[in-house]
BADOFI-120708 format. One record per residue (C-alpha): x, y, z; residue number from 1. Coordinates in steps of 0.05 Angstrom, whole numbers, plus 5000, padded with zeros to 4 digits. Layout:
<lobas>
+------+------+------+-------+
|    X |    Y |    Z | marba |
+------+------+------+-------+
|    X |    Y |    Z |   NUM |
...
+------+------+------+-------+
</lobas>
This chain:
<lobas>
+------+------+------+-------+
|    X |    Y |    Z | marba |
+------+------+------+-------+
| 8047 | 2944 | 7817 |     1 |
| 8111 | 2922 | 7782 |     2 |
| 8126 | 2994 | 7763 |     3 |
| 8118 | 3016 | 7836 |     4 |
| 8166 | 2961 | 7857 |     5 |
| 8215 | 2983 | 7804 |     6 |
| 8211 | 3055 | 7828 |     7 |
| 8223 | 3034 | 7900 |     8 |
| 8282 | 2991 | 7877 |     9 |
| 8314 | 3049 | 7839 |    10 |
| 8301 | 3098 | 7895 |    11 |
| 8334 | 3050 | 7944 |    12 |
| 8393 | 3041 | 7897 |    13 |
| 8399 | 3117 | 7892 |    14 |
| 8401 | 3124 | 7968 |    15 |
| 8455 | 3071 | 7972 |    16 |
| 8493 | 3104 | 7915 |    17 |
| 8495 | 3172 | 7951 |    18 |
| 8517 | 3137 | 8015 |    19 |
| 8571 | 3099 | 7977 |    20 |
| 8597 | 3163 | 7945 |    21 |
| 8600 | 3200 | 8011 |    22 |
| 8635 | 3143 | 8048 |    23 |
| 8685 | 3130 | 7992 |    24 |
| 8703 | 3204 | 7987 |    25 |
| 8712 | 3207 | 8062 |    26 |
| 8753 | 3143 | 8060 |    27 |
| 8800 | 3173 | 8008 |    28 |
| 8804 | 3246 | 8030 |    29 |
| 8822 | 3235 | 8104 |    30 |
| 8886 | 3199 | 8085 |    31 |
| 8916 | 3264 | 8060 |    32 |
| 8914 | 3302 | 8126 |    33 |
| 8931 | 3237 | 8162 |    34 |
| 8995 | 3229 | 8121 |    35 |
| 9012 | 3302 | 8135 |    36 |
| 9005 | 3288 | 8210 |    37 |
| 9043 | 3223 | 8215 |    38 |
| 9091 | 3226 | 8154 |    39 |
| 9108 | 3172 | 8104 |    40 |
| 9131 | 3121 | 8156 |    41 |
| 9068 | 3131 | 8198 |    42 |
| 9027 | 3125 | 8135 |    43 |
| 9064 | 3060 | 8119 |    44 |
| 9046 | 3031 | 8187 |    45 |
| 8972 | 3047 | 8178 |    46 |
| 8968 | 3023 | 8106 |    47 |
| 9000 | 2957 | 8124 |    48 |
| 8943 | 2937 | 8169 |    49 |
| 8885 | 2976 | 8137 |    50 |
| 8869 | 2923 | 8083 |    51 |
| 8849 | 2873 | 8138 |    52 |
| 8799 | 2924 | 8163 |    53 |
| 8778 | 2937 | 8091 |    54 |
| 8762 | 2863 | 8081 |    55 |
| 8716 | 2865 | 8142 |    56 |
| 8681 | 2927 | 8114 |    57 |
| 8673 | 2893 | 8047 |    58 |
| 8638 | 2835 | 8081 |    59 |
| 8593 | 2884 | 8118 |    60 |
| 8577 | 2925 | 8055 |    61 |
| 8584 | 2885 | 7990 |    62 |
| 8585 | 2813 | 8012 |    63 |
| 8535 | 2785 | 8061 |    64 |
| 8482 | 2841 | 8061 |    65 |
| 8472 | 2834 | 7986 |    66 |
| 8458 | 2759 | 7990 |    67 |
| 8416 | 2765 | 8053 |    68 |
| 8374 | 2821 | 8020 |    69 |
| 8360 | 2775 | 7961 |    70 |
| 8339 | 2718 | 8007 |    71 |
| 8294 | 2764 | 8048 |    72 |
| 8263 | 2796 | 7986 |    73 |
| 8247 | 2726 | 7958 |    74 |
| 8217 | 2705 | 8025 |    75 |
| 8173 | 2768 | 8027 |    76 |
| 8150 | 2755 | 7956 |    77 |
| 8137 | 2679 | 7960 |    78 |
| 8112 | 2677 | 8033 |    79 |
| 8141 | 2607 | 8040 |    80 |
| 8194 | 2623 | 8092 |    81 |
| 8194 | 2674 | 8148 |    82 |
| 8245 | 2729 | 8135 |    83 |
| 8262 | 2730 | 8210 |    84 |
| 8283 | 2657 | 8203 |    85 |
| 8329 | 2676 | 8146 |    86 |
| 8361 | 2730 | 8191 |    87 |
| 8368 | 2679 | 8247 |    88 |
| 8402 | 2628 | 8202 |    89 |
| 8446 | 2681 | 8170 |    90 |
| 8468 | 2707 | 8237 |    91 |
| 8488 | 2638 | 8261 |    92 |
| 8528 | 2623 | 8198 |    93 |
| 8562 | 2692 | 8193 |    94 |
| 8574 | 2690 | 8268 |    95 |
| 8614 | 2625 | 8261 |    96 |
| 8649 | 2653 | 8199 |    97 |
| 8666 | 2719 | 8235 |    98 |
| 8692 | 2682 | 8296 |    99 |
| 8736 | 2639 | 8251 |   100 |
| 8765 | 2700 | 8215 |   101 |
| 8777 | 2735 | 8282 |   102 |
| 8814 | 2673 | 8309 |   103 |
| 8856 | 2667 | 8246 |   104 |
| 8877 | 2740 | 8247 |   105 |
| 8884 | 2748 | 8323 |   106 |
| 8923 | 2684 | 8337 |   107 |
| 8959 | 2688 | 8271 |   108 |
| 8979 | 2762 | 8280 |   109 |
| 9052 | 2746 | 8292 |   110 |
| 9055 | 2702 | 8230 |   111 |
| 9021 | 2755 | 8187 |   112 |
| 9068 | 2808 | 8213 |   113 |
| 9125 | 2762 | 8196 |   114 |
| 9101 | 2755 | 8124 |   115 |
| 9098 | 2831 | 8122 |   116 |
| 9170 | 2834 | 8148 |   117 |
| 9154 | 2878 | 8208 |   118 |
| 9139 | 2844 | 8276 |   119 |
| 9122 | 2912 | 8306 |   120 |
| 9056 | 2907 | 8268 |   121 |
| 9033 | 2847 | 8311 |   122 |
| 8994 | 2888 | 8363 |   123 |
| 8960 | 2928 | 8308 |   124 |
| 8938 | 2865 | 8272 |   125 |
| 8910 | 2838 | 8337 |   126 |
| 8870 | 2902 | 8347 |   127 |
| 8840 | 2902 | 8277 |   128 |
| 8820 | 2829 | 8284 |   129 |
| 8763 | 2849 | 8331 |   130 |
| 8727 | 2882 | 8271 |   131 |
| 8708 | 2812 | 8247 |   132 |
| 8667 | 2800 | 8310 |   133 |
| 8620 | 2856 | 8289 |   134 |
| 8610 | 2828 | 8218 |   135 |
| 8550 | 2782 | 8235 |   136 |
| 8512 | 2837 | 8271 |   137 |
| 8521 | 2892 | 8219 |   138 |
| 8514 | 2846 | 8158 |   139 |
| 8449 | 2812 | 8179 |   140 |
| 8413 | 2876 | 8199 |   141 |
| 8434 | 2913 | 8136 |   142 |
| 8414 | 2853 | 8093 |   143 |
| 8346 | 2849 | 8129 |   144 |
| 8328 | 2922 | 8115 |   145 |
| 8355 | 2920 | 8044 |   146 |
| 8313 | 2858 | 8030 |   147 |
| 8251 | 2896 | 8053 |   148 |
| 8268 | 2953 | 8007 |   149 |
| 8288 | 3001 | 8063 |   150 |
| 8358 | 3026 | 8046 |   151 |
| 8359 | 3083 | 8096 |   152 |
| 8388 | 3043 | 8156 |   153 |
| 8445 | 3018 | 8112 |   154 |
| 8459 | 3087 | 8083 |   155 |
| 8456 | 3123 | 8151 |   156 |
| 8500 | 3071 | 8185 |   157 |
| 8552 | 3072 | 8129 |   158 |
| 8560 | 3148 | 8130 |   159 |
| 8558 | 3151 | 8206 |   160 |
| 8611 | 3096 | 8211 |   161 |
| 8658 | 3133 | 8165 |   162 |
| 8647 | 3201 | 8197 |   163 |
| 8662 | 3175 | 8267 |   164 |
| 8721 | 3135 | 8243 |   165 |
| 8753 | 3191 | 8203 |   166 |
| 8742 | 3244 | 8258 |   167 |
| 8773 | 3202 | 8313 |   168 |
| 8831 | 3179 | 8269 |   169 |
| 8851 | 3250 | 8253 |   170 |
| 8840 | 3278 | 8324 |   171 |
| 8875 | 3221 | 8361 |   172 |
| 8934 | 3217 | 8313 |   173 |
| 8944 | 3293 | 8319 |   174 |
| 8942 | 3291 | 8395 |   175 |
| 8987 | 3230 | 8402 |   176 |
| 9038 | 3258 | 8352 |   177 |
| 9040 | 3324 | 8390 |   178 |
| 9053 | 3286 | 8455 |   179 |
| 9110 | 3247 | 8422 |   180 |
| 9082 | 3176 | 8423 |   181 |
| 9110 | 3124 | 8377 |   182 |
| 9083 | 3117 | 8306 |   183 |
| 9062 | 3045 | 8320 |   184 |
| 9020 | 3068 | 8380 |   185 |
| 8989 | 3122 | 8335 |   186 |
| 8973 | 3066 | 8285 |   187 |
| 8938 | 3026 | 8340 |   188 |
| 8895 | 3087 | 8357 |   189 |
| 8872 | 3093 | 8285 |   190 |
| 8849 | 3020 | 8285 |   191 |
| 8813 | 3029 | 8352 |   192 |
| 8779 | 3090 | 8320 |   193 |
| 8757 | 3046 | 8262 |   194 |
| 8727 | 2995 | 8309 |   195 |
| 8692 | 3052 | 8345 |   196 |
| 8661 | 3074 | 8279 |   197 |
| 8636 | 3003 | 8267 |   198 |
| 8606 | 2999 | 8337 |   199 |
| 8570 | 3065 | 8325 |   200 |
| 8541 | 3038 | 8260 |   201 |
| 8518 | 2975 | 8297 |   202 |
| 8482 | 3015 | 8351 |   203 |
| 8446 | 3056 | 8297 |   204 |
| 8426 | 2992 | 8260 |   205 |
| 8400 | 2961 | 8325 |   206 |
| 8357 | 3022 | 8339 |   207 |
| 8327 | 3017 | 8269 |   208 |
| 8317 | 2942 | 8278 |   209 |
| 8281 | 2944 | 8345 |   210 |
| 8237 | 3001 | 8322 |   211 |
| 8214 | 2963 | 8260 |   212 |
| 8149 | 2923 | 8263 |   213 |
| 8161 | 2850 | 8276 |   214 |
| 8110 | 2806 | 8242 |   215 |
| 8125 | 2733 | 8253 |   216 |
| 8083 | 2688 | 8209 |   217 |
| 8075 | 2614 | 8224 |   218 |
| 8113 | 2588 | 8165 |   219 |
| 8147 | 2520 | 8165 |   220 |
| 8222 | 2517 | 8151 |   221 |
| 8246 | 2466 | 8099 |   222 |
| 8287 | 2409 | 8127 |   223 |
| 8352 | 2433 | 8094 |   224 |
| 8338 | 2506 | 8110 |   225 |
| 8401 | 2523 | 8149 |   226 |
| 8446 | 2485 | 8102 |   227 |
| 8416 | 2522 | 8041 |   228 |
| 8424 | 2590 | 8074 |   229 |
| 8495 | 2574 | 8096 |   230 |
| 8518 | 2550 | 8027 |   231 |
| 8488 | 2611 | 7992 |   232 |
| 8520 | 2659 | 8041 |   233 |
| 8588 | 2625 | 8037 |   234 |
| 8592 | 2617 | 7961 |   235 |
| 8553 | 2677 | 7936 |   236 |
| 8569 | 2724 | 7994 |   237 |
| 8644 | 2710 | 7989 |   238 |
| 8641 | 2720 | 7913 |   239 |
| 8606 | 2787 | 7919 |   240 |
| 8655 | 2808 | 7973 |   241 |
| 8715 | 2791 | 7930 |   242 |
| 8685 | 2831 | 7872 |   243 |
| 8671 | 2892 | 7916 |   244 |
| 8739 | 2889 | 7951 |   245 |
| 8781 | 2891 | 7887 |   246 |
| 8826 | 2949 | 7908 |   247 |
| 8830 | 2928 | 7981 |   248 |
| 8853 | 2858 | 7962 |   249 |
| 8907 | 2887 | 7916 |   250 |
| 8928 | 2931 | 7975 |   251 |
| 8932 | 2870 | 8019 |   252 |
| 8980 | 2836 | 7971 |   253 |
| 9024 | 2899 | 7973 |   254 |
| 9021 | 2899 | 8049 |   255 |
| 9046 | 2827 | 8050 |   256 |
| 9106 | 2835 | 8006 |   257 |
| 9128 | 2905 | 7983 |   258 |
| 9165 | 2923 | 8047 |   259 |
| 9195 | 2853 | 8057 |   260 |
| 9217 | 2849 | 7984 |   261 |
| 9250 | 2918 | 7988 |   262 |
| 9289 | 2898 | 8050 |   263 |
| 9310 | 2832 | 8019 |   264 |
| 9334 | 2869 | 7957 |   265 |
| 9382 | 2910 | 8000 |   266 |
| 9342 | 2972 | 8019 |   267 |
| 9353 | 2996 | 8090 |   268 |
| 9294 | 2982 | 8136 |   269 |
| 9273 | 3054 | 8152 |   270 |
| 9282 | 3074 | 8079 |   271 |
| 9239 | 3015 | 8057 |   272 |
| 9183 | 3037 | 8105 |   273 |
| 9187 | 3107 | 8076 |   274 |
| 9185 | 3082 | 8004 |   275 |
| 9124 | 3039 | 8020 |   276 |
| 9091 | 3100 | 8052 |   277 |
| 9105 | 3142 | 7990 |   278 |
| 9077 | 3087 | 7946 |   279 |
| 9014 | 3086 | 7988 |   280 |
| 9002 | 3160 | 7971 |   281 |
| 8970 | 3133 | 7908 |   282 |
| 8914 | 3096 | 7945 |   283 |
| 8869 | 3158 | 7958 |   284 |
| 8880 | 3181 | 7886 |   285 |
| 8859 | 3113 | 7859 |   286 |
| 8799 | 3111 | 7906 |   287 |
| 8775 | 3179 | 7884 |   288 |
| 8786 | 3162 | 7811 |   289 |
| 8742 | 3100 | 7816 |   290 |
| 8687 | 3126 | 7862 |   291 |
| 8638 | 3141 | 7805 |   292 |
| 8649 | 3073 | 7772 |   293 |
| 8638 | 3039 | 7839 |   294 |
| 8574 | 3077 | 7849 |   295 |
| 8550 | 3055 | 7781 |   296 |
| 8565 | 2983 | 7796 |   297 |
| 8521 | 2988 | 7858 |   298 |
| 8462 | 3018 | 7820 |   299 |
| 8468 | 2967 | 7763 |   300 |
| 8450 | 2906 | 7805 |   301 |
| 8376 | 2924 | 7819 |   302 |
| 8369 | 2962 | 7753 |   303 |
| 8393 | 2904 | 7709 |   304 |
| 8356 | 2853 | 7751 |   305 |
| 8290 | 2889 | 7741 |   306 |
| 8303 | 2894 | 7666 |   307 |
| 8319 | 2820 | 7663 |   308 |
| 8253 | 2802 | 7695 |   309 |
| 8217 | 2843 | 7643 |   310 |
| 8257 | 2806 | 7590 |   311 |
| 8271 | 2871 | 7554 |   312 |
| 8336 | 2854 | 7520 |   313 |
| 8341 | 2921 | 7483 |   314 |
| 8335 | 2961 | 7547 |   315 |
| 8385 | 2914 | 7581 |   316 |
| 8438 | 2926 | 7527 |   317 |
| 8423 | 3000 | 7529 |   318 |
| 8435 | 3003 | 7604 |   319 |
| 8500 | 2964 | 7597 |   320 |
| 8526 | 3008 | 7542 |   321 |
| 8512 | 3071 | 7582 |   322 |
| 8548 | 3042 | 7642 |   323 |
| 8609 | 3023 | 7600 |   324 |
| 8610 | 3091 | 7566 |   325 |
| 8607 | 3130 | 7632 |   326 |
| 8659 | 3085 | 7664 |   327 |
| 8707 | 3094 | 7606 |   328 |
| 8695 | 3169 | 7600 |   329 |
| 8704 | 3182 | 7674 |   330 |
| 8759 | 3130 | 7685 |   331 |
| 8802 | 3150 | 7626 |   332 |
| 8792 | 3224 | 7639 |   333 |
| 8812 | 3216 | 7712 |   334 |
| 8872 | 3173 | 7694 |   335 |
| 8901 | 3221 | 7641 |   336 |
| 8884 | 3282 | 7683 |   337 |
| 8917 | 3257 | 7746 |   338 |
| 8979 | 3233 | 7709 |   339 |
| 8985 | 3302 | 7676 |   340 |
| 8983 | 3341 | 7741 |   341 |
| 9013 | 3288 | 7787 |   342 |
| 9075 | 3328 | 7808 |   343 |
| 9039 | 3390 | 7833 |   344 |
| 8985 | 3346 | 7863 |   345 |
| 9038 | 3306 | 7900 |   346 |
| 9069 | 3369 | 7928 |   347 |
| 9002 | 3400 | 7945 |   348 |
| 8975 | 3339 | 7982 |   349 |
| 9038 | 3309 | 8011 |   350 |
| 9087 | 3368 | 8014 |   351 |
| 9140 | 3340 | 7965 |   352 |
| 9145 | 3307 | 7897 |   353 |
| 9176 | 3241 | 7922 |   354 |
| 9152 | 3181 | 7881 |   355 |
| 9118 | 3222 | 7827 |   356 |
| 9138 | 3175 | 7771 |   357 |
| 9117 | 3114 | 7811 |   358 |
| 9050 | 3147 | 7825 |   359 |
| 9040 | 3166 | 7752 |   360 |
| 9046 | 3093 | 7732 |   361 |
| 9002 | 3072 | 7790 |   362 |
| 8948 | 3121 | 7767 |   363 |
| 8937 | 3079 | 7704 |   364 |
| 8902 | 3031 | 7751 |   365 |
| 8843 | 3080 | 7754 |   366 |
| 8818 | 3065 | 7684 |   367 |
| 8826 | 2989 | 7691 |   368 |
| 8795 | 2985 | 7760 |   369 |
| 8737 | 3031 | 7738 |   370 |
| 8721 | 2985 | 7680 |   371 |
| 8728 | 2922 | 7722 |   372 |
| 8681 | 2948 | 7777 |   373 |
| 8630 | 2969 | 7726 |   374 |
| 8632 | 2903 | 7689 |   375 |
| 8628 | 2868 | 7756 |   376 |
| 8563 | 2906 | 7769 |   377 |
| 8538 | 2883 | 7701 |   378 |
| 8553 | 2810 | 7716 |   379 |
| 8520 | 2814 | 7784 |   380 |
| 8458 | 2847 | 7754 |   381 |
| 8453 | 2791 | 7704 |   382 |
| 8460 | 2738 | 7757 |   383 |
| 8534 | 2720 | 7745 |   384 |
| 8558 | 2727 | 7817 |   385 |
| 8616 | 2678 | 7815 |   386 |
| 8645 | 2698 | 7747 |   387 |
| 8677 | 2766 | 7766 |   388 |
| 8704 | 2737 | 7832 |   389 |
| 8742 | 2683 | 7793 |   390 |
| 8774 | 2735 | 7748 |   391 |
| 8793 | 2779 | 7806 |   392 |
| 8825 | 2720 | 7843 |   393 |
| 8866 | 2707 | 7779 |   394 |
| 8885 | 2781 | 7779 |   395 |
| 8907 | 2777 | 7852 |   396 |
| 8950 | 2717 | 7834 |   397 |
| 8983 | 2755 | 7777 |   398 |
| 8993 | 2815 | 7824 |   399 |
| 9026 | 2771 | 7876 |   400 |
| 9074 | 2739 | 7826 |   401 |
| 9087 | 2806 | 7792 |   402 |
| 9110 | 2837 | 7858 |   403 |
| 9160 | 2781 | 7869 |   404 |
| 9187 | 2788 | 7798 |   405 |
| 9187 | 2864 | 7790 |   406 |
| 9200 | 2895 | 7859 |   407 |
| 9271 | 2866 | 7868 |   408 |
| 9289 | 2897 | 7800 |   409 |
| 9250 | 2962 | 7799 |   410 |
| 9231 | 2976 | 7872 |   411 |
| 9163 | 3008 | 7883 |   412 |
| 9159 | 3023 | 7808 |   413 |
| 9154 | 2947 | 7801 |   414 |
| 9095 | 2946 | 7850 |   415 |
| 9060 | 2999 | 7807 |   416 |
| 9074 | 2959 | 7743 |   417 |
| 9049 | 2894 | 7774 |   418 |
| 8984 | 2928 | 7795 |   419 |
| 8971 | 2956 | 7726 |   420 |
| 8989 | 2890 | 7691 |   421 |
| 8946 | 2848 | 7738 |   422 |
| 8886 | 2895 | 7730 |   423 |
| 8895 | 2895 | 7654 |   424 |
| 8894 | 2819 | 7653 |   425 |
| 8832 | 2817 | 7698 |   426 |
| 8797 | 2867 | 7652 |   427 |
| 8816 | 2824 | 7592 |   428 |
| 8781 | 2764 | 7623 |   429 |
| 8719 | 2806 | 7639 |   430 |
| 8714 | 2833 | 7568 |   431 |
| 8723 | 2763 | 7539 |   432 |
| 8665 | 2738 | 7583 |   433 |
| 8621 | 2797 | 7563 |   434 |
| 8631 | 2780 | 7490 |   435 |
| 8618 | 2706 | 7504 |   436 |
| 8550 | 2720 | 7534 |   437 |
| 8531 | 2763 | 7474 |   438 |
| 8541 | 2834 | 7500 |   439 |
| 8560 | 2881 | 7443 |   440 |
| 8618 | 2926 | 7464 |   441 |
| 8626 | 2999 | 7445 |   442 |
| 8640 | 3019 | 7373 |   443 |
| 8710 | 3034 | 7347 |   444 |
| 8685 | 3104 | 7330 |   445 |
| 8672 | 3116 | 7405 |   446 |
| 8742 | 3094 | 7423 |   447 |
| 8773 | 3140 | 7371 |   448 |
| 8732 | 3200 | 7395 |   449 |
| 8748 | 3189 | 7469 |   450 |
| 8822 | 3180 | 7453 |   451 |
| 8821 | 3247 | 7417 |   452 |
| 8785 | 3278 | 7477 |   453 |
| 8837 | 3256 | 7528 |   454 |
| 8894 | 3273 | 7480 |   455 |
| 8869 | 3345 | 7474 |   456 |
| 8861 | 3350 | 7550 |   457 |
| 8931 | 3321 | 7562 |   458 |
| 8962 | 3370 | 7512 |   459 |
| 8930 | 3430 | 7545 |   460 |
| 8951 | 3406 | 7614 |   461 |
| 9022 | 3396 | 7590 |   462 |
| 9025 | 3469 | 7567 |   463 |
| 8994 | 3491 | 7633 |   464 |
| 9043 | 3453 | 7678 |   465 |
| 9104 | 3472 | 7634 |   466 |
| 9090 | 3546 | 7649 |   467 |
| 9098 | 3533 | 7723 |   468 |
| 9161 | 3491 | 7710 |   469 |
| 9192 | 3546 | 7667 |   470 |
| 9185 | 3599 | 7721 |   471 |
| 9205 | 3548 | 7776 |   472 |
| 9139 | 3558 | 7813 |   473 |
| 9143 | 3493 | 7853 |   474 |
| 9127 | 3515 | 7924 |   475 |
| 9066 | 3485 | 7958 |   476 |
| 9027 | 3549 | 7945 |   477 |
| 9042 | 3549 | 7871 |   478 |
| 9031 | 3474 | 7867 |   479 |
| 8961 | 3487 | 7895 |   480 |
| 8947 | 3537 | 7839 |   481 |
| 8979 | 3490 | 7788 |   482 |
| 8939 | 3428 | 7810 |   483 |
| 8871 | 3461 | 7822 |   484 |
| 8878 | 3503 | 7760 |   485 |
| 8896 | 3441 | 7720 |   486 |
| 8835 | 3404 | 7746 |   487 |
| 8790 | 3463 | 7726 |   488 |
| 8821 | 3475 | 7657 |   489 |
| 8828 | 3401 | 7640 |   490 |
| 8757 | 3387 | 7664 |   491 |
| 8727 | 3443 | 7623 |   492 |
| 8763 | 3424 | 7559 |   493 |
| 8748 | 3350 | 7570 |   494 |
| 8673 | 3363 | 7579 |   495 |
| 8674 | 3408 | 7518 |   496 |
| 8706 | 3355 | 7473 |   497 |
| 8658 | 3302 | 7500 |   498 |
| 8600 | 3347 | 7480 |   499 |
| 8631 | 3366 | 7414 |   500 |
| 8644 | 3293 | 7395 |   501 |
| 8575 | 3274 | 7421 |   502 |
| 8601 | 3215 | 7462 |   503 |
| 8535 | 3215 | 7500 |   504 |
| 8467 | 3235 | 7472 |   505 |
| 8412 | 3268 | 7513 |   506 |
| 8376 | 3203 | 7525 |   507 |
| 8439 | 3171 | 7554 |   508 |
| 8455 | 3232 | 7596 |   509 |
| 8384 | 3233 | 7625 |   510 |
| 8392 | 3162 | 7652 |   511 |
| 8453 | 3181 | 7693 |   512 |
| 8440 | 3204 | 7765 |   513 |
| 8428 | 3280 | 7762 |   514 |
| 8433 | 3273 | 7686 |   515 |
| 8365 | 3305 | 7674 |   516 |
| 8391 | 3369 | 7704 |   517 |
| 8443 | 3374 | 7648 |   518 |
| 8393 | 3359 | 7593 |   519 |
| 8346 | 3412 | 7620 |   520 |
| 8401 | 3464 | 7625 |   521 |
| 8416 | 3454 | 7551 |   522 |
| 8345 | 3471 | 7530 |   523 |
+------+------+------+-------+
</lobas>
């Protein structure tokens, strides 16, 4: 029976992983055509308000559903509390919390826009505030199904939400730009599209919910039932949300002060908006670079939890080492690769090479965020829900201070530097905690081998890009050949060196999603 439960758990985690990969790729990729439609200033307007929506999505995805699912799973196992009572209590608490967030954002929209330095953003902030009213509905239903081991409703609603949202954002922005509407109105339409996506997800979840069998058992609720549920949701749910929303929270800090600090340092208003929009070109690249690590952090929670119950310390350490290895291999490879081909990639995706140096520094965030997200998954799987949230809050504080110190001196390069420094400090705290709880980190030999692997890849990509520079092949067409060719050549050589240095053995590869396909192909 335990093995069957373990298989169901891993299958559910796999479904959620696939859904997470699809939604994160969609979330990153659509920004490229969107920027091409609205330009850097239009992109600035959207990116200023997007983090508020991103926080609501984090609550719907990483925060409350995770905790509700654990409460429901425990109720189903112990048969002491009715799972429907947990959903009822959760809905009341999250409903109050969502209404509070809505009120703060809606009625404080003018104040928030003032902090951002752009009062024209006030209507957009008011629009996005309505997303918080949907949080209690989406979170509780997702948590209910996840607690029962049924991940399909969550997966379907996540993908559907993103598809509807992305489609309407691109279609509406294209139509409104063609008709000559203001960029701020276009920005409002994108946020209305996002709310439309969330509403579609909610309708899908409600259909799943009302079709499910409702078995209400006559179980007595403890006297402090509602208080216990509320405290767990508030403390643990918020902690999980903070951990899952790492990049969104860093974006929110940038939304609050990059533009205003640029203007205060003497940059003309329209130019400051353009510079912020150029800086935001890095967001989809960072998202794509960390998507694999994020997916691993999602699968680690049930995987490590099941190992912990079996008290198999050897298998636990083995799982953790594989996760750290993959995160480092993918994160470092993506970081060095993107930095090496950043200029042609910038021209290919965004039509010019503006801000290339700033984006190259910003790309270093990929490796640090990848490692942080993976270690966060490890902590959560081992039951340390609050620990990573504390370190991320410290990182946000360093990021906030770093912006104020570095942006007046170095402009958007200062914002890139503050992101990298803050993430590096956060990772340092995470590694220190891992060592403190007795987790053995990777060997020095592994670090030497992976350093050689990325050095070889970077050297080959330097030669590749220099050929295009020498013949002045810098049009968008040649940049496409340069960037895509660089990805292919760099990827092939990187995989070859990984195999040659045996950074992963067959047993480790087989435990990665789709890994068994690679081990079979080698035979």
